[in-house]
C-alpha positions in Angstrom: 65.0 120.3 96.7 67.0 117.3 95.8 70.5 117.9 94.5 70.8 117.0 90.8 73.9 115.0 89.9 75.6 114.2 86.6 77.6 111.0 86.8 80.3 110.8 84.1 81.4 107.2 83.8 78.4 105.7 85.6 79.1 102.1 84.6 82.6 102.0 86.1 83.5 101.1 89.7 83.2 104.7 91.1 80.0 105.4 89.1 78.2 102.3 90.2 79.1 102.9 93.9 78.0 106.5 93.5 74.6 105.2 92.3 74.4 103.1 95.5 74.9 106.3 97.5 72.2 108.1 95.5 69.9 105.1 96.1 70.5 105.1 99.9 69.9 108.9 100.1 67.1 109.2 97.5 65.5 111.9 99.6 68.6 114.1 99.0 70.0 113.3 95.6 68.6 112.6 92.1 70.4 111.6 89.0 70.1 114.1 86.2 72.5 112.5 83.7 74.4 109.3 83.2 77.3 108.7 80.8 79.3 105.8 79.7 81.9 105.0 77.1 80.9 101.6 75.6 78.7 99.7 78.1 75.4 100.3 76.4 73.4 97.6 78.2 74.6 98.6 81.6 73.9 102.2 80.9 70.4 101.4 79.8 69.8 99.3 82.9 70.9 102.2 85.1 68.7 104.6 83.2 65.7 102.4 83.8 66.4 102.2 87.5 67.3 105.9 88.1 65.2 107.6 85.4 67.6 110.5 84.6 66.7 113.3 82.3 69.5 112.3 79.9 72.0 109.6 79.1 75.1 109.9 76.9 77.2 107.2 75.3 80.6 108.5 74.3 81.0 105.9 71.5 78.8 107.3 68.7 78.6 103.8 67.1 76.6 102.7 70.1 73.9 105.4 69.8 71.3 103.5 67.9 71.6 100.5 70.2 71.1 102.7 73.2 68.2 104.5 71.6 66.5 101.2 70.9 67.1 99.9 74.5 65.4 103.0 75.9 62.7 103.4 73.1 59.9 102.9 75.6 61.1 105.7 77.9 60.7 108.8 75.7 61.3 111.2 78.7 64.9 110.1 78.8 66.9 112.0 76.2 69.6 110.0 74.5 72.8 111.5 73.1 76.1 110.3 71.8 79.7 111.6 71.4 82.3 113.4 73.4 80.8 116.8 72.5 77.5 115.7 74.0 79.2 115.0 77.3 80.8 118.4 77.3 77.4 120.0 76.7 75.3 118.0 79.1 77.4 119.0 82.1 76.4 122.6 81.5 72.7 121.9 81.9 71.0 124.3 84.2 69.4 121.9 86.7 72.7 120.2 87.5 74.1 121.0 90.9 77.2 118.8 90.9 79.2 116.7 88.5 81.0 113.4 89.5 83.8 113.0 87.0 84.5 109.3 87.1 85.6 108.8 83.5 88.9 107.1 83.0 91.9 108.8 81.5 92.5 111.9 79.4 88.9 111.8 78.2 87.8 113.3 81.6 89.6 116.6 81.1 87.3 118.4 78.6 84.0 117.7 80.3 85.5 118.8 83.7 86.6 122.1 82.1 83.1 122.6 80.8 81.5 121.8 84.2 83.9 124.2 85.9 83.0 127.0 83.5 79.3 126.3 84.1 80.1 126.7 87.9 79.0 123.2 88.8 80.4 121.6 92.0 83.1 119.1 90.9 83.3 115.8 92.7 86.7 114.8 91.2 87.4 111.1 90.7 89.2 111.4 87.4 92.8 111.8 88.5 94.1 112.4 85.0 92.4 115.8 84.9 94.8 117.2 87.5 97.8 115.0 86.4 97.6 116.4 82.9 96.3 119.9 83.5 96.6 120.7 87.2 97.7 124.3 86.7 95.0 125.1 84.1 92.2 123.4 86.2 93.2 125.3 89.4 93.2 128.6 87.5 89.8 127.9 86.1 88.4 126.8 89.4 89.6 130.0 91.0 88.3 132.2 88.1 84.8 130.6 88.1 84.7 130.1 91.9 84.0 126.4 91.4 84.6 124.0 94.3 86.5 120.9 93.6 86.0 118.1 96.2 88.3 115.1 95.9 86.8 111.6 95.7 90.0 109.5 95.7 90.2 107.9 99.1 93.6 109.4 99.8 92.8 112.9 98.7 89.5 112.8 100.5 91.4 111.7 103.6 93.7 114.7 103.4 90.8 117.0 102.6 89.0 115.8 105.8 92.2 116.2 107.9 92.6 119.8 106.7 89.0 120.7 107.7 89.0 123.2 110.5 92.7 123.9 110.2 92.3 127.3 108.5 95.7 128.7 107.5 97.7 126.4 109.8 101.0 125.5 108.1 101.2 122.0 106.6 104.7 120.5 107.0 104.0 117.3 105.1 101.3 115.3 103.4 101.5 111.6 104.1 100.0 109.7 101.1 99.3 106.1 101.8 99.6 103.2 99.3 98.6 99.6 99.7 101.7 98.6 97.7 99.6 96.5 95.4 99.9 92.8 94.8 103.6 92.8 94.2 104.9 94.7 97.2 107.2 91.8 98.3 108.2 90.7 94.8 111.8 90.9 93.6 112.7 92.7 90.3 113.2 89.3 88.8 109.8 88.2 89.9 108.2 91.3 88.5 109.6 90.5 85.1 107.3 87.5 84.8 104.0 88.6 86.3 100.9 88.4 84.2 97.8 90.6 83.9 95.9 88.0 85.9 98.4 88.4 88.7 98.3 92.2 88.5 94.4 92.4 88.5 94.3 90.7 92.0 94.5 93.8 94.2 94.8 92.8 97.9 92.4 95.4 99.3 90.4 97.4 96.7 88.0 96.4 94.0 88.5 98.7 91.1 88.4 98.9 87.3 91.2 97.2 85.3 93.1 100.3 84.3 93.5 101.7 87.8 94.2 98.2 89.2 97.2 97.9 86.9 98.3 101.4 87.7 98.1 100.4 91.4 100.3 97.3 90.7 103.0 99.5 89.0 102.5 102.2 91.6 102.0 104.8 88.8 98.6 105.4 90.4 100.3 106.6 93.5 102.6 108.8 91.4 99.5 110.4 89.8 98.0 110.9 93.3 101.2 112.8 94.3 100.7 115.1 91.3 97.0 115.5 92.2 97.8 116.3 95.8 100.3 119.0 94.7 97.5 120.9 92.9 94.6 120.1 95.2 96.3 121.3 98.3 99.0 123.7 97.1 101.9 121.6 98.5 105.2 121.1 96.6 106.2 117.6 95.8 109.1 117.6 98.3 106.5 117.9 101.0 104.5 114.9 99.9 105.7 111.5 101.3 104.4 108.2 100.1 103.9 105.5 102.8 103.3 101.9 101.8 100.5 100.8 104.2 99.3 97.3 103.2 96.2 97.3 105.5 94.6 100.3 103.7 93.1 101.5 107.0 94.9 104.8 107.2 93.7 106.5 104.0 96.2 109.3 104.3 97.4 111.9 106.9 98.6 115.5 107.3 101.6 116.5 109.4 101.5 120.1 110.7 104.2 122.5 111.7 104.0 121.6 115.4 104.6 117.9 114.6 101.0 116.9 115.1 99.7 114.3 112.6 96.0 114.0 111.7 94.9 110.9 109.8 91.6 109.6 108.4 91.0 105.9 109.1 88.2 103.6 107.9 87.4 100.3 106.1 88.3 100.3 102.4 85.0 101.4 101.0 84.9 104.0 98.2 81.3 104.9 99.0 82.5 106.9 102.0 84.6 109.5 100.0 82.0 109.5 97.2 79.2 110.3 99.7 81.3 112.9 101.6 82.0 114.7 98.3 78.3 114.8 97.7 77.3 115.9 101.2 80.3 118.1 102.3 80.5 119.7 104.8 77.8 117.4 106.3 78.3 113.7 107.1 75.5 111.3 106.4 74.9 107.8 107.7 76.5 105.1 105.5 75.4 101.5 105.8 78.3 99.1 105.8 81.2 97.7 107.9 82.8 99.7 110.6 86.5 99.7 111.4 87.7 97.3 114.2 91.1 98.5 115.3 91.6 95.4 117.4 91.7 93.4 114.2 94.2 95.4 112.2 97.9 96.0 112.7 99.0 99.3 111.2 102.3 98.9 109.3 104.1 101.5 107.2 107.1 101.0 104.8 109.1 103.2 102.4 108.3 102.5 98.7 111.0 100.9 96.6 111.5 103.5 93.8 114.1 101.2 92.1 111.7 98.3 91.9 108.6 100.4 91.1 110.1 102.8 88.6 106.7 104.2 87.5 106.5 106.0 90.9 109.9 107.5 90.4 109.0 108.6 86.9 106.0 110.4 88.2 108.1 112.3 90.7 110.5 113.2 87.8 107.5 114.6 85.9 106.4 116.7 88.8 109.9 118.2 89.1 110.1 119.0 85.4 106.5 120.4 85.3 105.0 121.9 82.1 103.6 119.2 79.9 105.8 116.4 81.3 103.0 114.9 83.5 100.8 115.0 80.4 103.4 113.0 78.5 103.7 110.5 81.3 99.9 110.1 81.5 99.5 109.5 77.8 102.3 107.0 77.6 101.0 105.2 80.7 97.5 104.9 79.2 99.1 103.3 76.1 101.3 100.8 78.0 98.6 100.0 80.5 96.3 98.9 77.7 99.2 97.1 76.0 99.9 95.1 79.2 96.2 94.2 79.4 96.3 93.1 75.8 99.4 91.0 76.4 101.5 93.2 74.1 103.8 94.4 76.8 105.5 92.9 79.8 105.0 94.4 83.3 108.5 95.8 83.7 108.6 97.1 80.1 105.8 99.6 80.8 108.2 101.8 82.7 110.9 101.5 80.0 108.4 102.8 77.3 107.1 105.6 79.6 110.7 106.8 80.3 111.7 106.7 76.6 108.5 108.6 75.7 109.5 111.3 78.2 112.8 111.7 76.4 111.4 111.8 72.9 108.3 114.1 73.1 109.0 117.8 73.0 108.9 119.5 76.4 106.8 122.7 76.8 106.4 124.9 79.8 103.0 126.2 78.5 99.9 125.4 80.5 97.1 125.8 78.1 94.5 123.3 76.8 95.7 123.2 73.2 99.2 122.3 74.4 97.9 119.4 76.5 95.8 118.1 73.6 98.7 118.1 71.1 101.1 116.7 73.7 98.7 113.9 74.5 98.4 113.0 70.9 102.2 113.0 70.3 103.0 111.1 73.4 100.5 108.4 72.5 101.9 108.1 69.0 105.5 107.7 70.3 104.4 105.2 73.0 102.5 103.1 70.5 105.6 103.0 68.2 107.8 101.9 71.1 105.2 99.3 72.1 105.4 97.8 68.6 109.1 97.3 68.9 109.8 93.8 70.2 112.2 93.2 73.0 
């Protein structure tokens, strides 16, 4: 029997590469459902190629357009809206759900999939950033496996395989450093979105590429790692590794360090999440260690303040990571729309952290209300001119 997969966010970078994996292993996997936010034509094209049982467009205004594009394929059910995404992941035939939606929107369908006991292939980092404590409780309660898809967390997951209860001394989370690793603070003040979208090693969507440039993405990954692997933040070290060959590593209590290396290809962690614990053949380049120096540097927390703010949020706990995530989504979009400078993003996030009420509660309603309030505050700050 082929494994049935729901791909949430199928038109994004992770989603499209996941479909490549499905295509390469069509004897093992089949797409049950595809979802997208706005990209109707791309979603329709994917539906024609992979013939899923259902497609969902989150933007309800796009429903009729999608319906028309697939009118000659009556076997494909067409739905629209956020509630439809929550409901579709609970469908009986689904074996696993790849959560590749961007931002806070990925939280609700992930919760529904966990409660439906679907294997979670987690690529939506905001789910654990915003609600790590809640998600971990639900996964334990419903005995739902969560397999990380981020290259760094997949690397750590692979390094921990076979280690049983052996004590972890430190997680070594690697970061490329983004396009501005060697910039001065003065240079950072003048960078443009065109500069920031030129990532040196990875090809990703706009939002995550900007987060990589500010290093907020790495801060979010530290928060994720805390929840995924049960390791406190003071045992997680960020290493700037420009070559992106060592995807992350684990240091054990005897001093031994295990690392996962490979070419920068997101299909590898996606495929491993699908096939775990088995490894399948993957077409593509292979790592040539003769061609790559391996360099590691400490991150500059003063220059990349977003990373420092993420660590502050971890230490504070409660809803503070939710506040940081919401503010970051606002300023990230503001930067892409030329409404905010590169360095001002951190200023707005920090001020939002001060203004939004702190809560130690870890329930869904708290996260929803916190997210809304933090977005409102960040938007107000964004409108204030320098």
